[in-house]
C-alpha positions in Angstrom: -8.8 18.2 -16.6 -12.0 16.0 -16.8 -10.1 12.8 -16.0 -8.4 14.5 -13.0 -11.7 15.7 -11.6 -13.2 12.2 -12.2 -10.2 10.5 -10.5 -10.5 12.9 -7.5 -14.2 12.0 -7.2 -13.5 8.3 -7.3 -10.7 8.6 -4.8 -13.0 10.6 -2.5 -15.8 8.0 -2.8 -13.3 5.2 -2.0 -12.1 7.2 1.1 -15.7 7.7 2.3 -16.5 4.0 1.9 -13.3 3.0 3.8 -13.9 5.6 6.5 -17.4 4.1 7.0 -15.9 0.6 7.2 -13.4 1.8 9.8 -15.9 3.8 11.9 -16.3 1.1 14.5 -12.6 0.2 14.7 -11.3 3.4 16.4 -12.1 7.0 17.3 -10.9 9.4 14.6 -9.5 11.8 17.3 -7.5 9.0 18.9 -5.9 6.7 16.4 -3.4 4.4 18.0 -0.7 2.9 15.8 -1.9 -0.5 16.7 -5.3 0.3 15.1 -3.5 1.3 11.9 -1.5 -2.0 11.9 -4.8 -3.9 12.5 -6.4 -2.0 9.6 -3.4 -2.8 7.3 -3.6 -6.4 8.3 -7.4 -6.4 7.5 -6.7 -4.9 4.0 -3.9 -7.3 3.1 -5.5 -10.5 4.7 -7.1 -12.8 2.1 -10.8 -12.6 1.6 -11.2 -16.2 2.7 -9.7 -15.1 6.1 -12.1 -12.2 6.4 -9.9 -9.5 4.9 -10.0 -7.5 1.6 -7.2 -9.4 -0.2 -5.3 -6.3 -1.3 -1.6 -6.1 -2.0 0.6 -4.2 0.4 1.1 -1.3 -2.1 -2.6 -0.8 -2.4 -3.1 -0.9 1.4 -0.4 1.7 1.7 -2.0 3.9 -1.0 -5.3 3.7 1.0 -3.8 4.4 4.4 -1.5 7.1 3.2 -3.7 8.6 0.5 -6.9 8.7 2.4 -6.5 8.4 6.1 -3.1 10.0 6.6 -4.2 13.0 4.6 -7.5 13.4 6.6 -5.6 13.1 9.8 -2.9 15.6 8.7 -5.7 18.1 7.9 -7.3 17.5 11.3 -3.9 18.1 13.0 -2.6 21.0 10.9 -5.7 22.9 9.8 -8.4 22.1 12.3 -6.1 21.4 15.3 -8.4 18.6 16.4 -5.5 16.2 17.1 -2.0 16.7 18.2 0.0 13.6 17.4 0.8 11.6 14.3 0.2 7.9 14.7 1.1 7.3 11.1 4.8 8.1 11.8 5.0 4.9 14.0 3.6 2.7 11.2 6.5 0.8 9.6 6.1 -0.5 6.1 8.0 -3.5 4.6 10.6 -2.5 2.0 9.4 -3.0 -1.5 11.4 -5.8 -3.2 11.8 -5.0 -6.9 13.1 -8.1 -8.8 16.2 -7.5 -10.9 15.3 -7.3 -14.6 16.5 -10.2 -16.6 18.7 -9.0 -19.5 18.1 -12.1 -21.6 15.1 -14.4 -22.4 15.3 -18.0 -21.2 16.2 -19.1 -24.7 19.0 -16.5 -25.1 20.3 -17.5 -21.7 20.4 -21.2 -22.6 22.2 -20.4 -25.9 24.8 -18.4 -24.1 25.3 -21.1 -21.5 25.6 -23.8 -24.2 28.1 -21.6 -26.2 30.4 -21.1 -23.2 30.1 -24.7 -22.1 31.3 -25.8 -25.5 34.2 -23.3 -25.7 35.4 -23.9 -22.1 34.3 -27.3 -20.9 36.0 -27.3 -17.5 
């Protein structure tokens, strides 16, 4: 239970820091999808190019975990906003590499074995 509470506090602190960073980018009551795309680009752009240098998965966790949740609560609970700009935000499909069933050495042994047995 302690780790859950600590994790929640850390996530809340991260959300507050990011919300402060975004404060000048857009009004919280009017978040256009273009502003979300710009924020995603800022998070994933390399630090040398003025971004945060985060992976796409981390950017999605931040946007969905912090901002989408805050905006959902403002829409459903507090009725401060009426639309959902997050629905228009498209994310690239995650490409999971296929697992390799053999090590490189095992693969080379198999290839050598079949090349010797069937040389054509």
